C-alpha positions, 0 to 999 in steps of 0.5 A: 546471520545475513547472506551478506555475512555468510556468502562471499558471492552475495557480498560481491554483488552488494559491493558492485551495487554500492559502486553503481551497478544496475541489475538487468536480469536474473543472470546478474542475481544471487538467490538472496537478491532474487528473493528480496526482489520478488517478495515485495513485488508480490505485495505490490501487485496484490495491493494494486489488484485488490484496490480495484474492486474496493474502489469500484464498489465505492464509486457507486456512491460518487456524487456526480457522473464526473467523479464516478468516471474519475474513479473508474479511470483510477480502477483501470490504472490500478489494474495496469499497475498490478500487471506491471508488478506481476509482469516483472515477476513473470520475467523471473519465472513466476506464473502470472496467471497463477498469481491472479487466479491460482491462489485462495483469498487468504493467500493474497498479500495486500495490506489489511486496509484493502480487506475493508469495505469502502462504504461511502464517498468520504471513505473512497477519497480518504483511501486515495488520500491515505492509501495511495499516498502510502503507495507513492511513499513506498514505490517512490523510495523504490524508484529512487533507490532500486538497483533493479533496472527493469523495476526502476523503468516500470515505476515511472508510469506507476508513480505519475498515475498514483500522483493523480490518484492522490490529488483526486483524494486530497482535493475531495477531502478539502471539498468535504471538509469545507462543506462541513455538516454531514460531509465533514462528519463522514470525512472525520469518521473515515480518517479516524479508522483509515489513518491508523490503518495506513500507519500499519501499512509500513510494517514492523518498527525498525527495532523489530525488523528482521530482514535487511535484504532489501536495504543490503541490495539497494532494492529500497532506500529507507527503513519502515520507520523512515517511510512511516515518517515520510507518509505522516510528514505529508498527511498530518499537515494536510488533515490539520490544514482542513480541520480534521483531527489525526492522532499524531503531531510534530515533535519539534524537539526530536524533529519527528512525528509522534503517534498519539494513540496506542500503536499497534492496537486491536481493531473492530472491523464491524464497527471500523473502530480502533480499540486504543485501550487494547494494545497488541504486539506486532505478532498479534497484528500479523495474525490479524493480517493472516486471517484477512478482513471482511471483504477479502473473499468478495474482492478476490471473487470479483477479480477471479470469478466469471471471466476475471477482471471486469468479466463477471456478474460481480462487477455489475453495480 
């Protein structure tokens, strides 16, 4: 039974929100509202934070000085976005320094995609084109629908900068596809593992989703499956338009995108390959996420070690 059903105080807040009320501070919240607000902010902050070392290392494979500078600017933006998420949590009593420096690597809650190494320029730009698109999809929905005023205002800056990251990725994907040869092959290999990785990003399908607090309190507007559809609606046409294969297609009869591979399924992180003949339950997917991926400890060490962000020897190229 949800808080909405059992707590008249929570129901009163939900009713006010549905009438247009914007929550401005902790004094306006119920415990359920606060919990529904904080949990995704942890994921948001951790995702932005762990993208920084992943992109930093990948930038070493940039083909030009200008392109390496562009990714360095993206890294700077992502660290700022992490600070925004953590700062919102700090206003609600969460220790921001503990969030960055007080947790063990496995305790961070970023998507599994940012536990993987980005080993070449194709993977770097597909990360911008796919992962940043996922971020825009999720946070754009929050910005449009959230009932928490400070978060709505903060996401204006985040959204504008993430769009620039996305455009960087998409433009380079088009350039690599047009170049063909080894560049096109590297792009297809990156898409092969990163497309399904991003599909996982949106979490449980709606028929298995257990918590509706974010929707009840209007902290988001769309369900997981609706957000997954929004992401595919932009990503599938992009890839098809540049001659890159993806395991999804538009079903005109049902007016939705259909995933053409086993989903979810087992992933081989060493080979960066999905094992489509080995389906998983979502419980097994969560177990994989909890164990973290091959770069988890290194990325966290780069953030935390020897003076923290950009302060330690780990950041030397």
